[in-house]
C-alpha positions in Angstrom: -6.1 12.2 -16.3 -6.7 12.9 -12.7 -9.9 12.9 -12.6 -10.5 9.8 -14.1 -8.1 7.9 -12.3 -10.1 9.6 -9.2 -13.3 7.6 -10.6 -10.9 4.7 -11.0 -9.9 4.7 -7.7 -13.4 5.0 -5.7 -14.5 2.2 -8.0 -11.5 -0.1 -6.5 -12.4 1.5 -3.3 -16.3 0.1 -3.5 -15.5 -2.6 -5.0 -12.8 -4.0 -2.3 -14.0 -2.0 1.1 -15.6 -5.2 1.9 -15.0 -8.4 0.2 -11.5 -9.3 -2.1 -13.4 -10.3 -5.6 -13.2 -14.0 -6.1 -10.0 -14.1 -7.8 -7.7 -13.3 -5.1 -9.6 -15.6 -3.0 -8.4 -18.4 -5.1 -4.9 -17.5 -3.8 -4.5 -15.4 -7.2 -2.5 -12.8 -5.8 -0.9 -11.4 -9.0 -4.6 -10.5 -10.1 -4.5 -7.5 -7.6 -0.6 -7.0 -7.9 -1.6 -4.1 -10.7 -3.7 -2.7 -9.0 -2.0 -2.7 -5.8 0.9 -1.0 -7.8 -1.6 1.9 -9.6 -1.3 2.6 -6.1 2.1 3.2 -5.1 2.8 4.8 -8.4 -1.0 7.0 -7.1 1.1 8.6 -4.2 3.8 8.3 -4.8 3.6 10.9 -8.0 5.0 14.1 -7.0 2.9 17.2 -7.4 5.2 20.1 -7.9 3.7 24.2 -7.0 2.4 26.2 -10.3 5.5 28.2 -10.4 7.6 25.7 -11.1 5.5 24.6 -14.6 6.7 20.7 -14.3 4.1 18.6 -14.9 0.7 18.1 -13.5 0.3 21.5 -14.1 -2.2 24.2 -12.7 -2.0 22.9 -8.7 -3.4 26.3 -7.3 -2.1 27.7 -4.6 -5.2 28.4 -2.7 -5.2 25.7 0.8 -9.6 25.0 -0.4 -8.5 24.9 -4.2 -5.5 22.8 -3.3 -8.1 20.4 -1.5 -9.9 19.7 -4.3 -7.4 19.4 -6.6 -8.4 15.8 -8.7 -4.4 14.7 -8.1 -4.9 15.2 -4.2 -7.6 13.9 -4.4 -5.9 10.8 -6.1 -3.2 10.7 -3.4 -6.4 10.5 -1.1 -8.0 7.6 -2.8 -4.6 6.0 -3.4 -3.7 6.2 0.3 -7.3 5.7 1.8 -7.1 2.3 0.2 -3.6 1.4 1.5 -4.9 2.3 4.5 -8.2 -0.3 4.4 -6.2 -3.0 2.8 -3.7 -2.8 5.6 -6.3 -3.1 8.0 -8.3 -5.8 6.5 -5.6 -7.9 5.8 -2.3 -6.5 6.4 -2.1 -8.1 10.2 -2.9 -12.1 9.7 -4.2 -12.9 13.2 -7.4 -10.7 13.1 -7.8 -11.7 9.2 -10.7 -14.2 8.6 -10.5 -17.8 7.4 -11.1 -18.3 4.3 -9.0 -15.0 3.8 -5.7 -16.1 5.5 -3.6 -17.1 2.0 -4.3 -13.3 1.3 -3.2 -11.5 4.1 -0.1 -14.0 4.8 0.9 -12.3 1.4 -0.1 -8.9 1.9 1.2 -9.1 5.5 5.2 -10.5 4.3 5.3 -8.5 0.4 2.5 -5.4 0.1 2.2 -4.2 3.5 6.1 -3.0 3.3 6.0 -1.9 -0.7 3.1 0.0 0.5 5.4 2.1 3.3 7.0 3.5 1.2 5.2 6.0 -0.5 3.4 6.6 2.9 6.7 8.2 4.5 7.2 9.3 2.1 4.1 11.6 1.6 4.2 12.2 4.8 7.8 13.6 4.0 6.3 16.7 2.3 5.3 19.0 5.0 8.5 19.0 6.6 10.8 19.4 3.4 8.0 22.8 2.9 5.8 21.1 0.4 2.4 21.2 0.5 0.2 18.1 1.5 -3.9 18.2 2.7 -4.4 17.6 5.7 -6.7 14.5 4.4 -3.5 12.9 3.1 -1.4 12.8 6.1 -4.3 11.7 8.4 -4.4 8.4 6.7 -1.0 8.1 5.9 -0.4 8.3 10.0 -3.7 5.3 10.5 -0.9 3.9 7.8 1.7 4.3 10.2 0.1 3.4 13.4 -1.1 0.0 11.3 1.8 -0.5 10.2 3.9 -0.6 13.3 1.4 -4.1 14.7 3.3 -5.0 11.6 6.7 -6.7 12.1 8.1 -6.2 9.2 6.8 -3.0 8.5 7.9 -2.2 12.1 11.3 -2.8 11.5 11.1 0.0 8.5 9.6 2.0 10.6 11.6 1.9 14.1 14.8 3.6 12.7 12.5 6.5 11.7 10.1 7.2 14.9 11.9 10.6 15.8 11.2 12.0 12.0 7.8 10.4 12.7 7.2 11.9 15.8 9.2 15.2 16.3 8.4 15.8 12.5 5.1 14.4 12.0 3.3 13.8 14.7 4.1 16.8 17.3 3.3 19.5 14.1 0.2 17.2 12.7 -1.2 18.4 17.0 -0.1 22.1 17.2 -2.4 24.6 16.7 -2.6 26.9 13.6 -2.6 30.6 13.5 -5.3 30.3 11.2 -7.1 27.6 14.4 -6.4 30.4 17.1 -8.0 32.7 14.8 -11.3 30.1 13.9 -11.2 30.1 18.2 -11.6 34.0 18.7 -13.7 34.7 15.9 -15.8 31.5 16.0 -15.8 29.1 18.3 -18.5 27.1 17.9 -16.6 26.3 14.3 -13.3 25.8 16.1 -15.3 23.2 18.1 -16.7 21.7 15.3 -13.2 21.5 12.9 -11.4 20.0 16.2 -13.8 17.0 16.6 -14.4 16.2 13.1 -11.3 16.9 11.3 -11.6 14.6 8.3 -14.5 16.6 6.8 -13.7 16.7 3.2 
């Protein structure tokens, strides 16, 4: 199921990355609403540890295998699409004239809908759960965009301490793995630091 959903999301990404289908441009916002719901549910889907025996089964314990696990890829594509949609349509003053109506609808209705699963995902690491670096980065990209929009900023404002001290600061700190890499392979360390999004 995860492999299929990942492929569906990749196709949706390719189909909407640069322009919206004509149905949504014609003020038919309902045509994309089911997609937005799928994105939210995919990102919000709990991924329990393999030891719990809960669905979906089989989450690896090795970090590299987890990064490649299809369910984490589904989350990655979901939040990547959310971030791209927000960057193109979330702030109406930046939107092109022909999509202005959709941008207004998106900023007033969809951007806030996406924010909840994004924040829940950012809460995984501080509560001791696993989350891939790429998913965290894309969620932070969404938050970065959300700060510019009044409705989403109002939702984020009470949680700024959490975002800064529990999410952003730990993300910027060096880990023991970073230190080991620096000592054993400085070239790899520099490359990794300059390309943290390699997926």
